N, C-alpha and C positions, 0 to 999 in steps of 0.2 A: 435934640440930637438922636436919642435912641429911637424915636419915631421914624426918622429918615432911614436909619439902618434897617428897621423892620421892612420898610417899603423896598429897599434895595435887595434884601434877601428874598422877598416875595417875587420880585421881578426876575431874579436869578433862577428861582425854582421854576417859574412859568417858562422862561427861556429854555431851561434844560428839558422840561417835559415836551415842549414843542419840538426840540431836536430829536427826542426819542420817537415821537410820532412819525417823523419824516424818515426814519430808518426801519420802520415796521415792514416785515416781509408780507407782501400781499398775496402770494401764492408760491408753492414749492415747485410748480411746473409751468412751462410756457411752450407754446407751439411756434415754430419758426419755419422759414423756407429752406434753411440749411442748418447743420449742427452748431455752427458758430453764430447764427442769427445775424449775419451780415448782409444777406440779400433782402431787398425789398420784396414783400409778399404781394402788396397791392397798392393802388392809389385810390384814395377815398376823398369825398367832398363833405365838408361839414354841413349838416342840415339845420343846426342850431348853434347859438353862441354857447361857449363852455368856458368856465373858469374853475380850475381845480382847487382842492382844499389845501394843497401845499406845493412846494417847489418840484416835486416828482411828477407833477401833472402838466400836460400840454394845454395851454389856453388858446382858444381860437374863436373866430367869428364865423357865422353862417356864410357858406360860399367858398371858404378857403380850402385849398387842397392839402392833403396830408399823405405822406408815404408811410405805410404800415410795415413794421419790421418783426413784430411778434404779437402774440395773443396769449394772455394768461390762461392757464388750463386748470381744470378740476375745481379750483377755488377761485372765485372772482373771474369767471369766464367772460364777464361783461366788459372787462378792461383790456384794451389793446395798447401797444406802444407804437409811437410813430414820430415823424419829424415834419416840421413846417419851417422852411428856411434853416436857421441855425438852432432853433428850439427843438427839444426832444422831450418826450414824456408820455405818461399814461393818459388815456381818455376813454370815456364810455363808448362802446361800439354803437349804442343806440343814438348817438349824436352825429353819426355820419352815414353816408350811403356809399357803397362800393361803386367806383367808376370803371376800374380796370384791374383784373387779376393777373399777376405776373407768375405766381407759383401756386399751383392747386394742391400739390402733395405736401402736407405739413409734417414736420418732424417734432416730436415732443421731447423736450430736454429739461433737465433740472435748472431752476433759477439759481443765481448766485447772490450773495449778500450785496455785492456791488450793483446789482440790478435795481436796488431800492434806495440808493443813496442820492441825495440832492446834489446836483452839480451847480456850482456857482463859478462861472467863467471856466478856468481850467483847474480849479482846486476842489478837493473834496472837503466838506465841512468837518469831517473827523479824520484824524491821522491814525 
């Protein structure tokens, strides 16, 4: 019985560490089309399949269209945020090609902690 308890504790620790990874701030700054980051900046097409490391990332197949809403700045400039249908998340800019630019003048704003939370349905994993 003590052996089973050891495994449960180990699984709990691994689960906790995974949760911490998915709340890590990827950059303190981002570039958007407006100060609220509500306007789509561009439409891109995936040039490669992409599967992200955790739930903050947008997964897609080559050929799918994605609407871009922000681009991380200063640190991790290679990550953009966008949506595909109901899915939203980060993806590498090298995995897409720009099809149409809607906003060419970008505004640099501070990121928020909530920018880096995983969303599951309409609940945040942490309260």
